[in-house]
PyMOL Python script that loads the backbone (N, CA, C, O; Angstrom):
from pymol import cmd

cmd.read_pdbstr("""\
ATOM      1  N   MET A   1      13.291  20.061 -33.954  1.00  0.00           N
ATOM      2  CA  MET A   1      12.283  19.934 -32.923  1.00  0.00           C
ATOM      3  C   MET A   1      12.883  20.422 -31.598  1.00  0.00           C
ATOM      4  O   MET A   1      14.046  20.136 -31.314  1.00  0.00           O
ATOM      5  N   PRO A   2      12.125  21.140 -30.796  1.00  0.00           N
ATOM      6  CA  PRO A   2      12.629  21.595 -29.503  1.00  0.00           C
ATOM      7  C   PRO A   2      13.026  20.428 -28.600  1.00  0.00           C
ATOM      8  O   PRO A   2      12.483  19.328 -28.698  1.00  0.00           O
ATOM      9  N   LYS A   3      13.984  20.699 -27.722  1.00  0.00           N
ATOM     10  CA  LYS A   3      14.476  19.703 -26.778  1.00  0.00           C
ATOM     11  C   LYS A   3      14.210  20.233 -25.370  1.00  0.00           C
ATOM     12  O   LYS A   3      14.389  21.423 -25.110  1.00  0.00           O
ATOM     13  N   PHE A   4      13.786  19.361 -24.471  1.00  0.00           N
ATOM     14  CA  PHE A   4      13.439  19.740 -23.110  1.00  0.00           C
ATOM     15  C   PHE A   4      14.198  18.895 -22.102  1.00  0.00           C
ATOM     16  O   PHE A   4      14.507  17.730 -22.352  1.00  0.00           O
ATOM     17  N   VAL A   5      14.497  19.509 -20.940  1.00  0.00           N
ATOM     18  CA  VAL A   5      15.054  18.789 -19.801  1.00  0.00           C
ATOM     19  C   VAL A   5      13.962  18.767 -18.734  1.00  0.00           C
ATOM     20  O   VAL A   5      13.397  19.803 -18.384  1.00  0.00           O
ATOM     21  N   ILE A   6      13.675  17.572 -18.224  1.00  0.00           N
ATOM     22  CA  ILE A   6      12.658  17.403 -17.199  1.00  0.00           C
ATOM     23  C   ILE A   6      13.347  16.975 -15.911  1.00  0.00           C
ATOM     24  O   ILE A   6      14.121  16.018 -15.896  1.00  0.00           O
ATOM     25  N   GLU A   7      13.058  17.692 -14.835  1.00  0.00           N
ATOM     26  CA  GLU A   7      13.575  17.316 -13.529  1.00  0.00           C
ATOM     27  C   GLU A   7      12.460  16.580 -12.791  1.00  0.00           C
ATOM     28  O   GLU A   7      11.384  17.130 -12.555  1.00  0.00           O
ATOM     29  N   ARG A   8      12.736  15.337 -12.435  1.00  0.00           N
ATOM     30  CA  ARG A   8      11.755  14.514 -11.733  1.00  0.00           C
ATOM     31  C   ARG A   8      12.280  14.225 -10.329  1.00  0.00           C
ATOM     32  O   ARG A   8      13.304  13.559 -10.176  1.00  0.00           O
ATOM     33  N   GLU A   9      11.594  14.713  -9.316  1.00  0.00           N
ATOM     34  CA  GLU A   9      11.993  14.443  -7.945  1.00  0.00           C
ATOM     35  C   GLU A   9      11.463  13.071  -7.542  1.00  0.00           C
ATOM     36  O   GLU A   9      10.256  12.862  -7.421  1.00  0.00           O
ATOM     37  N   ILE A  10      12.399  12.141  -7.337  1.00  0.00           N
ATOM     38  CA  ILE A  10      12.063  10.770  -6.956  1.00  0.00           C
ATOM     39  C   ILE A  10      13.006  10.382  -5.819  1.00  0.00           C
ATOM     40  O   ILE A  10      14.123   9.933  -6.074  1.00  0.00           O
ATOM     41  N   PRO A  11      12.568  10.550  -4.562  1.00  0.00           N
ATOM     42  CA  PRO A  11      13.437  10.208  -3.438  1.00  0.00           C
ATOM     43  C   PRO A  11      13.981   8.785  -3.565  1.00  0.00           C
ATOM     44  O   PRO A  11      13.232   7.839  -3.811  1.00  0.00           O
ATOM     45  N   GLY A  12      15.286   8.654  -3.394  1.00  0.00           N
ATOM     46  CA  GLY A  12      15.923   7.338  -3.485  1.00  0.00           C
ATOM     47  C   GLY A  12      16.159   6.855  -4.903  1.00  0.00           C
ATOM     48  O   GLY A  12      16.461   5.679  -5.105  1.00  0.00           O
ATOM     49  N   ALA A  13      16.030   7.726  -5.885  1.00  0.00           N
ATOM     50  CA  ALA A  13      16.196   7.316  -7.290  1.00  0.00           C
ATOM     51  C   ALA A  13      17.534   6.622  -7.520  1.00  0.00           C
ATOM     52  O   ALA A  13      17.609   5.656  -8.279  1.00  0.00           O
ATOM     53  N   GLY A  14      18.573   7.101  -6.882  1.00  0.00           N
ATOM     54  CA  GLY A  14      19.905   6.528  -7.071  1.00  0.00           C
ATOM     55  C   GLY A  14      20.049   5.123  -6.530  1.00  0.00           C
ATOM     56  O   GLY A  14      21.016   4.428  -6.842  1.00  0.00           O
ATOM     57  N   LYS A  15      19.087   4.699  -5.715  1.00  0.00           N
ATOM     58  CA  LYS A  15      19.128   3.346  -5.146  1.00  0.00           C
ATOM     59  C   LYS A  15      18.213   2.375  -5.884  1.00  0.00           C
ATOM     60  O   LYS A  15      18.121   1.204  -5.516  1.00  0.00           O
ATOM     61  N   LEU A  16      17.536   2.860  -6.927  1.00  0.00           N
ATOM     62  CA  LEU A  16      16.662   1.973  -7.699  1.00  0.00           C
ATOM     63  C   LEU A  16      17.507   0.917  -8.392  1.00  0.00           C
ATOM     64  O   LEU A  16      18.567   1.211  -8.944  1.00  0.00           O
ATOM     65  N   GLY A  17      17.028  -0.293  -8.355  1.00  0.00           N
ATOM     66  CA  GLY A  17      17.750  -1.395  -8.985  1.00  0.00           C
ATOM     67  C   GLY A  17      17.459  -1.498 -10.472  1.00  0.00           C
ATOM     68  O   GLY A  17      16.617  -0.784 -11.016  1.00  0.00           O
ATOM     69  N   LYS A  18      18.181  -2.407 -11.112  1.00  0.00           N
ATOM     70  CA  LYS A  18      18.040  -2.616 -12.555  1.00  0.00           C
ATOM     71  C   LYS A  18      16.597  -2.920 -12.941  1.00  0.00           C
ATOM     72  O   LYS A  18      16.089  -2.369 -13.918  1.00  0.00           O
ATOM     73  N   ASN A  19      15.932  -3.789 -12.188  1.00  0.00           N
ATOM     74  CA  ASN A  19      14.558  -4.171 -12.508  1.00  0.00           C
ATOM     75  C   ASN A  19      13.597  -2.996 -12.363  1.00  0.00           C
ATOM     76  O   ASN A  19      12.678  -2.842 -13.167  1.00  0.00           O
ATOM     77  N   GLU A  20      13.804  -2.171 -11.347  1.00  0.00           N
ATOM     78  CA  GLU A  20      12.937  -1.009 -11.139  1.00  0.00           C
ATOM     79  C   GLU A  20      13.142   0.022 -12.247  1.00  0.00           C
ATOM     80  O   GLU A  20      12.178   0.588 -12.762  1.00  0.00           O
ATOM     81  N   LEU A  21      14.389   0.259 -12.608  1.00  0.00           N
ATOM     82  CA  LEU A  21      14.663   1.202 -13.702  1.00  0.00           C
ATOM     83  C   LEU A  21      14.125   0.676 -15.026  1.00  0.00           C
ATOM     84  O   LEU A  21      13.644   1.450 -15.855  1.00  0.00           O
ATOM     85  N   GLN A  22      14.204  -0.630 -15.226  1.00  0.00           N
ATOM     86  CA  GLN A  22      13.668  -1.231 -16.441  1.00  0.00           C
ATOM     87  C   GLN A  22      12.145  -1.055 -16.492  1.00  0.00           C
ATOM     88  O   GLN A  22      11.591  -0.746 -17.547  1.00  0.00           O
ATOM     89  N   ALA A  23      11.474  -1.251 -15.359  1.00  0.00           N
ATOM     90  CA  ALA A  23      10.020  -1.104 -15.319  1.00  0.00           C
ATOM     91  C   ALA A  23       9.607   0.343 -15.610  1.00  0.00           C
ATOM     92  O   ALA A  23       8.646   0.584 -16.341  1.00  0.00           O
ATOM     93  N   ILE A  24      10.337   1.300 -15.036  1.00  0.00           N
ATOM     94  CA  ILE A  24      10.054   2.709 -15.301  1.00  0.00           C
ATOM     95  C   ILE A  24      10.260   3.011 -16.784  1.00  0.00           C
ATOM     96  O   ILE A  24       9.443   3.695 -17.400  1.00  0.00           O
ATOM     97  N   SER A  25      11.342   2.504 -17.349  1.00  0.00           N
ATOM     98  CA  SER A  25      11.644   2.725 -18.773  1.00  0.00           C
ATOM     99  C   SER A  25      10.580   2.108 -19.662  1.00  0.00           C
ATOM    100  O   SER A  25      10.161   2.716 -20.647  1.00  0.00           O
ATOM    101  N   GLN A  26      10.142   0.906 -19.321  1.00  0.00           N
ATOM    102  CA  GLN A  26       9.113   0.243 -20.119  1.00  0.00           C
ATOM    103  C   GLN A  26       7.802   1.016 -20.070  1.00  0.00           C
ATOM    104  O   GLN A  26       7.116   1.143 -21.085  1.00  0.00           O
ATOM    105  N   LYS A  27       7.450   1.533 -18.895  1.00  0.00           N
ATOM    106  CA  LYS A  27       6.226   2.326 -18.765  1.00  0.00           C
ATOM    107  C   LYS A  27       6.325   3.576 -19.637  1.00  0.00           C
ATOM    108  O   LYS A  27       5.387   3.906 -20.363  1.00  0.00           O
ATOM    109  N   SER A  28       7.463   4.270 -19.566  1.00  0.00           N
ATOM    110  CA  SER A  28       7.651   5.479 -20.364  1.00  0.00           C
ATOM    111  C   SER A  28       7.541   5.179 -21.853  1.00  0.00           C
ATOM    112  O   SER A  28       6.860   5.893 -22.590  1.00  0.00           O
ATOM    113  N   CYS A  29       8.210   4.128 -22.287  1.00  0.00           N
ATOM    114  CA  CYS A  29       8.176   3.762 -23.717  1.00  0.00           C
ATOM    115  C   CYS A  29       6.776   3.384 -24.168  1.00  0.00           C
ATOM    116  O   CYS A  29       6.380   3.695 -25.292  1.00  0.00           O
ATOM    117  N   GLY A  30       6.027   2.722 -23.309  1.00  0.00           N
ATOM    118  CA  GLY A  30       4.650   2.358 -23.649  1.00  0.00           C
ATOM    119  C   GLY A  30       3.779   3.596 -23.852  1.00  0.00           C
ATOM    120  O   GLY A  30       2.988   3.656 -24.794  1.00  0.00           O
ATOM    121  N   VAL A  31       3.926   4.573 -22.975  1.00  0.00           N
ATOM    122  CA  VAL A  31       3.171   5.819 -23.110  1.00  0.00           C
ATOM    123  C   VAL A  31       3.599   6.551 -24.383  1.00  0.00           C
ATOM    124  O   VAL A  31       2.760   7.088 -25.106  1.00  0.00           O
ATOM    125  N   LEU A  32       4.893   6.569 -24.650  1.00  0.00           N
ATOM    126  CA  LEU A  32       5.395   7.232 -25.864  1.00  0.00           C
ATOM    127  C   LEU A  32       4.825   6.581 -27.122  1.00  0.00           C
ATOM    128  O   LEU A  32       4.461   7.279 -28.068  1.00  0.00           O
ATOM    129  N   ARG A  33       4.746   5.251 -27.142  1.00  0.00           N
ATOM    130  CA  ARG A  33       4.173   4.558 -28.312  1.00  0.00           C
ATOM    131  C   ARG A  33       2.726   4.983 -28.531  1.00  0.00           C
ATOM    132  O   ARG A  33       2.297   5.182 -29.668  1.00  0.00           O
ATOM    133  N   GLU A  34       1.972   5.123 -27.439  1.00  0.00           N
ATOM    134  CA  GLU A  34       0.572   5.535 -27.546  1.00  0.00           C
ATOM    135  C   GLU A  34       0.443   6.985 -28.017  1.00  0.00           C
ATOM    136  O   GLU A  34      -0.509   7.329 -28.717  1.00  0.00           O
ATOM    137  N   MET A  35       1.397   7.830 -27.635  1.00  0.00           N
ATOM    138  CA  MET A  35       1.334   9.250 -27.981  1.00  0.00           C
ATOM    139  C   MET A  35       1.788   9.531 -29.406  1.00  0.00           C
ATOM    140  O   MET A  35       1.433  10.567 -29.970  1.00  0.00           O
ATOM    141  N   GLY A  36       2.554   8.643 -29.990  1.00  0.00           N
ATOM    142  CA  GLY A  36       3.002   8.841 -31.363  1.00  0.00           C
ATOM    143  C   GLY A  36       4.400   9.418 -31.444  1.00  0.00           C
ATOM    144  O   GLY A  36       5.022   9.718 -30.425  1.00  0.00           O
ATOM    145  N   PRO A  37       4.897   9.574 -32.680  1.00  0.00           N
ATOM    146  CA  PRO A  37       6.296   9.936 -32.898  1.00  0.00           C
ATOM    147  C   PRO A  37       6.652  11.404 -32.640  1.00  0.00           C
ATOM    148  O   PRO A  37       7.823  11.771 -32.732  1.00  0.00           O
ATOM    149  N   GLN A  38       5.678  12.242 -32.322  1.00  0.00           N
ATOM    150  CA  GLN A  38       5.993  13.651 -32.132  1.00  0.00           C
ATOM    151  C   GLN A  38       6.729  13.924 -30.820  1.00  0.00           C
ATOM    152  O   GLN A  38       7.227  15.033 -30.625  1.00  0.00           O
ATOM    153  N   ILE A  39       6.813  12.943 -29.916  1.00  0.00           N
ATOM    154  CA  ILE A  39       7.572  13.098 -28.680  1.00  0.00           C
ATOM    155  C   ILE A  39       8.537  11.919 -28.566  1.00  0.00           C
ATOM    156  O   ILE A  39       8.160  10.767 -28.781  1.00  0.00           O
ATOM    157  N   GLN A  40       9.791  12.229 -28.224  1.00  0.00           N
ATOM    158  CA  GLN A  40      10.835  11.194 -28.175  1.00  0.00           C
ATOM    159  C   GLN A  40      11.669  11.361 -26.914  1.00  0.00           C
ATOM    160  O   GLN A  40      12.044  12.472 -26.541  1.00  0.00           O
ATOM    161  N   TRP A  41      11.949  10.245 -26.271  1.00  0.00           N
ATOM    162  CA  TRP A  41      12.830  10.219 -25.111  1.00  0.00           C
ATOM    163  C   TRP A  41      14.255  10.058 -25.628  1.00  0.00           C
ATOM    164  O   TRP A  41      14.535   9.116 -26.369  1.00  0.00           O
ATOM    165  N   VAL A  42      15.156  10.955 -25.255  1.00  0.00           N
ATOM    166  CA  VAL A  42      16.545  10.901 -25.694  1.00  0.00           C
ATOM    167  C   VAL A  42      17.382  10.097 -24.705  1.00  0.00           C
ATOM    168  O   VAL A  42      18.008   9.107 -25.082  1.00  0.00           O
ATOM    169  N   GLN A  43      17.395  10.520 -23.438  1.00  0.00           N
ATOM    170  CA  GLN A  43      18.108   9.796 -22.395  1.00  0.00           C
ATOM    171  C   GLN A  43      17.794  10.424 -21.053  1.00  0.00           C
ATOM    172  O   GLN A  43      17.194  11.497 -20.980  1.00  0.00           O
ATOM    173  N   SER A  44      18.206   9.743 -19.985  1.00  0.00           N
ATOM    174  CA  SER A  44      17.977  10.242 -18.635  1.00  0.00           C
ATOM    175  C   SER A  44      19.220  10.044 -17.786  1.00  0.00           C
ATOM    176  O   SER A  44      20.046   9.169 -18.045  1.00  0.00           O
ATOM    177  N   TYR A  45      19.327  10.892 -16.756  1.00  0.00           N
ATOM    178  CA  TYR A  45      20.442  10.849 -15.813  1.00  0.00           C
ATOM    179  C   TYR A  45      19.858  10.656 -14.416  1.00  0.00           C
ATOM    180  O   TYR A  45      19.005  11.430 -13.982  1.00  0.00           O
ATOM    181  N   VAL A  46      20.316   9.627 -13.719  1.00  0.00           N
ATOM    182  CA  VAL A  46      19.804   9.312 -12.394  1.00  0.00           C
ATOM    183  C   VAL A  46      20.794   9.811 -11.342  1.00  0.00           C
ATOM    184  O   VAL A  46      21.977   9.471 -11.380  1.00  0.00           O
ATOM    185  N   THR A  47      20.297  10.624 -10.401  1.00  0.00           N
ATOM    186  CA  THR A  47      21.099  11.079  -9.274  1.00  0.00           C
ATOM    187  C   THR A  47      20.481  10.494  -8.001  1.00  0.00           C
ATOM    188  O   THR A  47      19.580   9.660  -8.078  1.00  0.00           O
ATOM    189  N   ASP A  48      20.953  10.921  -6.850  1.00  0.00           N
ATOM    190  CA  ASP A  48      20.453  10.342  -5.604  1.00  0.00           C
ATOM    191  C   ASP A  48      18.940  10.428  -5.459  1.00  0.00           C
ATOM    192  O   ASP A  48      18.290   9.429  -5.153  1.00  0.00           O
ATOM    193  N   ASP A  49      18.375  11.610  -5.676  1.00  0.00           N
ATOM    194  CA  ASP A  49      16.948  11.806  -5.437  1.00  0.00           C
ATOM    195  C   ASP A  49      16.189  12.425  -6.605  1.00  0.00           C
ATOM    196  O   ASP A  49      15.061  12.891  -6.442  1.00  0.00           O
ATOM    197  N   LYS A  50      16.808  12.428  -7.785  1.00  0.00           N
ATOM    198  CA  LYS A  50      16.160  13.000  -8.954  1.00  0.00           C
ATOM    199  C   LYS A  50      16.564  12.228 -10.208  1.00  0.00           C
ATOM    200  O   LYS A  50      17.612  11.584 -10.263  1.00  0.00           O
ATOM    201  N   ILE A  51      15.702  12.318 -11.198  1.00  0.00           N
ATOM    202  CA  ILE A  51      16.036  11.826 -12.534  1.00  0.00           C
ATOM    203  C   ILE A  51      15.839  12.998 -13.488  1.00  0.00           C
ATOM    204  O   ILE A  51      14.786  13.634 -13.501  1.00  0.00           O
ATOM    205  N   TYR A  52      16.864  13.270 -14.281  1.00  0.00           N
ATOM    206  CA  TYR A  52      16.812  14.333 -15.275  1.00  0.00           C
ATOM    207  C   TYR A  52      16.663  13.678 -16.642  1.00  0.00           C
ATOM    208  O   TYR A  52      17.516  12.897 -17.063  1.00  0.00           O
ATOM    209  N   CYS A  53      15.578  13.999 -17.323  1.00  0.00           N
ATOM    210  CA  CYS A  53      15.289  13.380 -18.609  1.00  0.00           C
ATOM    211  C   CYS A  53      15.383  14.407 -19.729  1.00  0.00           C
ATOM    212  O   CYS A  53      15.033  15.574 -19.551  1.00  0.00           O
ATOM    213  N   VAL A  54      15.857  13.960 -20.876  1.00  0.00           N
ATOM    214  CA  VAL A  54      15.934  14.810 -22.061  1.00  0.00           C
ATOM    215  C   VAL A  54      14.945  14.246 -23.087  1.00  0.00           C
ATOM    216  O   VAL A  54      14.983  13.065 -23.432  1.00  0.00           O
ATOM    217  N   TYR A  55      14.066  15.123 -23.560  1.00  0.00           N
ATOM    218  CA  TYR A  55      13.040  14.731 -24.529  1.00  0.00           C
ATOM    219  C   TYR A  55      13.027  15.702 -25.699  1.00  0.00           C
ATOM    220  O   TYR A  55      13.309  16.889 -25.538  1.00  0.00           O
ATOM    221  N   ASN A  56      12.700  15.192 -26.866  1.00  0.00           N
ATOM    222  CA  ASN A  56      12.369  16.016 -28.030  1.00  0.00           C
ATOM    223  C   ASN A  56      10.851  16.059 -28.103  1.00  0.00           C
ATOM    224  O   ASN A  56      10.192  15.021 -28.043  1.00  0.00           O
ATOM    225  N   ALA A  57      10.302  17.253 -28.231  1.00  0.00           N
ATOM    226  CA  ALA A  57       8.845  17.398 -28.322  1.00  0.00           C
ATOM    227  C   ALA A  57       8.529  18.766 -28.918  1.00  0.00           C
ATOM    228  O   ALA A  57       9.340  19.685 -28.811  1.00  0.00           O
ATOM    229  N   PRO A  58       7.373  18.912 -29.539  1.00  0.00           N
ATOM    230  CA  PRO A  58       7.036  20.202 -30.130  1.00  0.00           C
ATOM    231  C   PRO A  58       6.766  21.295 -29.098  1.00  0.00           C
ATOM    232  O   PRO A  58       6.923  22.480 -29.390  1.00  0.00           O
ATOM    233  N   ASP A  59       6.354  20.888 -27.873  1.00  0.00           N
ATOM    234  CA  ASP A  59       6.086  21.900 -26.848  1.00  0.00           C
ATOM    235  C   ASP A  59       6.085  21.263 -25.458  1.00  0.00           C
ATOM    236  O   ASP A  59       6.057  20.042 -25.308  1.00  0.00           O
ATOM    237  N   GLU A  60       6.117  22.131 -24.453  1.00  0.00           N
ATOM    238  CA  GLU A  60       6.150  21.687 -23.059  1.00  0.00           C
ATOM    239  C   GLU A  60       4.885  20.925 -22.670  1.00  0.00           C
ATOM    240  O   GLU A  60       4.938  19.990 -21.871  1.00  0.00           O
ATOM    241  N   ALA A  61       3.758  21.326 -23.234  1.00  0.00           N
ATOM    242  CA  ALA A  61       2.492  20.680 -22.893  1.00  0.00           C
ATOM    243  C   ALA A  61       2.526  19.181 -23.190  1.00  0.00           C
ATOM    244  O   ALA A  61       1.993  18.383 -22.420  1.00  0.00           O
ATOM    245  N   LEU A  62       3.142  18.803 -24.289  1.00  0.00           N
ATOM    246  CA  LEU A  62       3.219  17.383 -24.634  1.00  0.00           C
ATOM    247  C   LEU A  62       4.133  16.631 -23.668  1.00  0.00           C
ATOM    248  O   LEU A  62       3.864  15.479 -23.328  1.00  0.00           O
ATOM    249  N   VAL A  63       5.201  17.271 -23.232  1.00  0.00           N
ATOM    250  CA  VAL A  63       6.097  16.668 -22.238  1.00  0.00           C
ATOM    251  C   VAL A  63       5.329  16.424 -20.941  1.00  0.00           C
ATOM    252  O   VAL A  63       5.440  15.357 -20.339  1.00  0.00           O
ATOM    253  N   ARG A  64       4.560  17.406 -20.522  1.00  0.00           N
ATOM    254  CA  ARG A  64       3.779  17.268 -19.287  1.00  0.00           C
ATOM    255  C   ARG A  64       2.671  16.227 -19.436  1.00  0.00           C
ATOM    256  O   ARG A  64       2.346  15.524 -18.479  1.00  0.00           O
ATOM    257  N   LYS A  65       2.099  16.129 -20.616  1.00  0.00           N
ATOM    258  CA  LYS A  65       1.066  15.108 -20.866  1.00  0.00           C
ATOM    259  C   LYS A  65       1.674  13.712 -20.726  1.00  0.00           C
ATOM    260  O   LYS A  65       1.056  12.824 -20.139  1.00  0.00           O
ATOM    261  N   HIS A  66       2.877  13.514 -21.259  1.00  0.00           N
ATOM    262  CA  HIS A  66       3.560  12.220 -21.122  1.00  0.00           C
ATOM    263  C   HIS A  66       3.755  11.886 -19.650  1.00  0.00           C
ATOM    264  O   HIS A  66       3.494  10.760 -19.227  1.00  0.00           O
ATOM    265  N   ALA A  67       4.215  12.863 -18.866  1.00  0.00           N
ATOM    266  CA  ALA A  67       4.435  12.638 -17.445  1.00  0.00           C
ATOM    267  C   ALA A  67       3.129  12.269 -16.745  1.00  0.00           C
ATOM    268  O   ALA A  67       3.093  11.345 -15.932  1.00  0.00           O
ATOM    269  N   GLN A  68       2.068  12.987 -17.062  1.00  0.00           N
ATOM    270  CA  GLN A  68       0.770  12.735 -16.439  1.00  0.00           C
ATOM    271  C   GLN A  68       0.247  11.348 -16.797  1.00  0.00           C
ATOM    272  O   GLN A  68      -0.217  10.616 -15.922  1.00  0.00           O
ATOM    273  N   GLN A  69       0.319  10.984 -18.067  1.00  0.00           N
ATOM    274  CA  GLN A  69      -0.179   9.684 -18.504  1.00  0.00           C
ATOM    275  C   GLN A  69       0.653   8.534 -17.946  1.00  0.00           C
ATOM    276  O   GLN A  69       0.132   7.445 -17.705  1.00  0.00           O
ATOM    277  N   GLY A  70       1.943   8.775 -17.741  1.00  0.00           N
ATOM    278  CA  GLY A  70       2.808   7.729 -17.210  1.00  0.00           C
ATOM    279  C   GLY A  70       2.852   7.672 -15.698  1.00  0.00           C
ATOM    280  O   GLY A  70       3.376   6.721 -15.120  1.00  0.00           O
ATOM    281  N   GLY A  71       2.298   8.701 -15.053  1.00  0.00           N
ATOM    282  CA  GLY A  71       2.342   8.754 -13.601  1.00  0.00           C
ATOM    283  C   GLY A  71       3.710   9.159 -13.071  1.00  0.00           C
ATOM    284  O   GLY A  71       4.084   8.803 -11.954  1.00  0.00           O
ATOM    285  N   PHE A  72       4.456   9.909 -13.886  1.00  0.00           N
ATOM    286  CA  PHE A  72       5.792  10.365 -13.509  1.00  0.00           C
ATOM    287  C   PHE A  72       5.726  11.808 -13.026  1.00  0.00           C
ATOM    288  O   PHE A  72       4.943  12.596 -13.557  1.00  0.00           O
ATOM    289  N   PRO A  73       6.533  12.171 -12.030  1.00  0.00           N
ATOM    290  CA  PRO A  73       6.590  13.592 -11.684  1.00  0.00           C
ATOM    291  C   PRO A  73       7.323  14.373 -12.774  1.00  0.00           C
ATOM    292  O   PRO A  73       8.223  13.852 -13.433  1.00  0.00           O
ATOM    293  N   ALA A  74       6.929  15.603 -12.946  1.00  0.00           N
ATOM    294  CA  ALA A  74       7.640  16.524 -13.843  1.00  0.00           C
ATOM    295  C   ALA A  74       7.713  17.842 -13.091  1.00  0.00           C
ATOM    296  O   ALA A  74       7.006  18.798 -13.408  1.00  0.00           O
ATOM    297  N   ASN A  75       8.591  17.873 -12.080  1.00  0.00           N
ATOM    298  CA  ASN A  75       8.663  19.024 -11.190  1.00  0.00           C
ATOM    299  C   ASN A  75       9.101  20.291 -11.910  1.00  0.00           C
ATOM    300  O   ASN A  75       8.594  21.376 -11.626  1.00  0.00           O
ATOM    301  N   GLU A  76      10.030  20.157 -12.832  1.00  0.00           N
ATOM    302  CA  GLU A  76      10.479  21.291 -13.645  1.00  0.00           C
ATOM    303  C   GLU A  76      10.642  20.814 -15.082  1.00  0.00           C
ATOM    304  O   GLU A  76      11.152  19.722 -15.334  1.00  0.00           O
ATOM    305  N   VAL A  77      10.207  21.638 -16.011  1.00  0.00           N
ATOM    306  CA  VAL A  77      10.391  21.364 -17.436  1.00  0.00           C
ATOM    307  C   VAL A  77      10.990  22.618 -18.049  1.00  0.00           C
ATOM    308  O   VAL A  77      10.408  23.699 -17.956  1.00  0.00           O
ATOM    309  N   ALA A  78      12.153  22.476 -18.675  1.00  0.00           N
ATOM    310  CA  ALA A  78      12.824  23.629 -19.269  1.00  0.00           C
ATOM    311  C   ALA A  78      13.222  23.304 -20.703  1.00  0.00           C
ATOM    312  O   ALA A  78      13.765  22.237 -20.986  1.00  0.00           O
ATOM    313  N   GLN A  79      12.943  24.241 -21.598  1.00  0.00           N
ATOM    314  CA  GLN A  79      13.359  24.060 -22.989  1.00  0.00           C
ATOM    315  C   GLN A  79      14.830  24.418 -23.122  1.00  0.00           C
ATOM    316  O   GLN A  79      15.266  25.472 -22.661  1.00  0.00           O
ATOM    317  N   LEU A  80      15.590  23.534 -23.756  1.00  0.00           N
ATOM    318  CA  LEU A  80      17.000  23.815 -24.018  1.00  0.00           C
ATOM    319  C   LEU A  80      17.093  24.849 -25.139  1.00  0.00           C
ATOM    320  O   LEU A  80      16.393  24.754 -26.147  1.00  0.00           O
ATOM    321  N   ARG A  81      17.953  25.817 -24.952  1.00  0.00           N
ATOM    322  CA  ARG A  81      18.135  26.857 -25.963  1.00  0.00           C
ATOM    323  C   ARG A  81      19.364  26.608 -26.822  1.00  0.00           C
ATOM    324  O   ARG A  81      19.378  26.932 -28.010  1.00  0.00           O
ATOM    325  N   THR A  82      20.395  26.030 -26.218  1.00  0.00           N
ATOM    326  CA  THR A  82      21.604  25.700 -26.958  1.00  0.00           C
ATOM    327  C   THR A  82      22.397  24.694 -26.134  1.00  0.00           C
ATOM    328  O   THR A  82      22.139  24.510 -24.944  1.00  0.00           O
ATOM    329  N   VAL A  83      23.347  24.055 -26.766  1.00  0.00           N
ATOM    330  CA  VAL A  83      24.220  23.102 -26.093  1.00  0.00           C
ATOM    331  C   VAL A  83      25.651  23.592 -26.264  1.00  0.00           C
ATOM    332  O   VAL A  83      26.069  23.969 -27.358  1.00  0.00           O
ATOM    333  N   ILE A  84      26.384  23.578 -25.170  1.00  0.00           N
ATOM    334  CA  ILE A  84      27.792  23.933 -25.228  1.00  0.00           C
ATOM    335  C   ILE A  84      28.620  22.780 -24.660  1.00  0.00           C
ATOM    336  O   ILE A  84      28.116  21.964 -23.888  1.00  0.00           O
ATOM    337  N   ASP A  85      29.858  22.726 -25.039  1.00  0.00           N
ATOM    338  CA  ASP A  85      30.785  21.710 -24.533  1.00  0.00           C
ATOM    339  C   ASP A  85      32.188  22.287 -24.619  1.00  0.00           C
ATOM    340  O   ASP A  85      32.332  23.446 -25.010  1.00  0.00           O
ATOM    341  N   PRO A  86      33.233  21.535 -24.270  1.00  0.00           N
ATOM    342  CA  PRO A  86      34.583  22.094 -24.302  1.00  0.00           C
ATOM    343  C   PRO A  86      34.998  22.680 -25.653  1.00  0.00           C
ATOM    344  O   PRO A  86      35.825  23.590 -25.709  1.00  0.00           O
ATOM    345  N   THR A  87      34.426  22.158 -26.740  1.00  0.00           N
ATOM    346  CA  THR A  87      34.806  22.695 -28.045  1.00  0.00           C
ATOM    347  C   THR A  87      34.252  24.105 -28.254  1.00  0.00           C
ATOM    348  O   THR A  87      34.728  24.824 -29.131  1.00  0.00           O
ATOM    349  N   THR A  88      33.265  24.508 -27.471  1.00  0.00           N
ATOM    350  CA  THR A  88      32.717  25.862 -27.571  1.00  0.00           C
ATOM    351  C   THR A  88      33.788  26.887 -27.241  1.00  0.00           C
ATOM    352  O   THR A  88      33.779  27.990 -27.788  1.00  0.00           O
ATOM    353  N   ALA A  89      34.705  26.540 -26.359  1.00  0.00           N
ATOM    354  CA  ALA A  89      35.781  27.452 -25.972  1.00  0.00           C
ATOM    355  C   ALA A  89      36.746  27.718 -27.123  1.00  0.00           C
ATOM    356  O   ALA A  89      37.451  28.728 -27.127  1.00  0.00           O
ATOM    357  N   GLU A  90      36.776  26.821 -28.087  1.00  0.00           N
ATOM    358  CA  GLU A  90      37.714  26.943 -29.199  1.00  0.00           C
ATOM    359  C   GLU A  90      37.160  27.776 -30.349  1.00  0.00           C
ATOM    360  O   GLU A  90      37.921  28.235 -31.201  1.00  0.00           O
ATOM    361  N   ALA A  91      35.891  27.969 -30.382  1.00  0.00           N
ATOM    362  CA  ALA A  91      35.262  28.674 -31.515  1.00  0.00           C
ATOM    363  C   ALA A  91      35.525  30.159 -31.506  1.00  0.00           C
ATOM    364  O   ALA A  91      35.060  30.873 -32.394  1.00  0.00           O
TER     365      ALA A  91
END
""", "prot")
cmd.dss("prot")
cmd.show_as("cartoon", "prot")
cmd.util.cbc("prot")
cmd.orient("prot")
C-alpha cells in the first residue's frame, strides 16, 4: 500500500501538552475507525510549528478526506517513493 507524509502547519505544535496531543490522537483514530481499514496512521513527528504524519493509504484523496473529516490541516501531502537509511550506503 502506498505511504504518504503529511505536513500539518499547527503554530505552537511543539508546546502542546500531553492531554492536547492525546485529544488530537483520539480524534484522528476515531475518524480512521469510521473510514475503515484502507487508511492507517503509522506515526507522527511534532516540531515547533508543524506535525509531520506518516499514513498508509491507497491514494492521496483518502489522506485528504481524513484530514477534512477530522478538521486537521493537510498543507502538503507527498507520496513516499522509497526509504533510505545508513545501511543504504553499504549496499
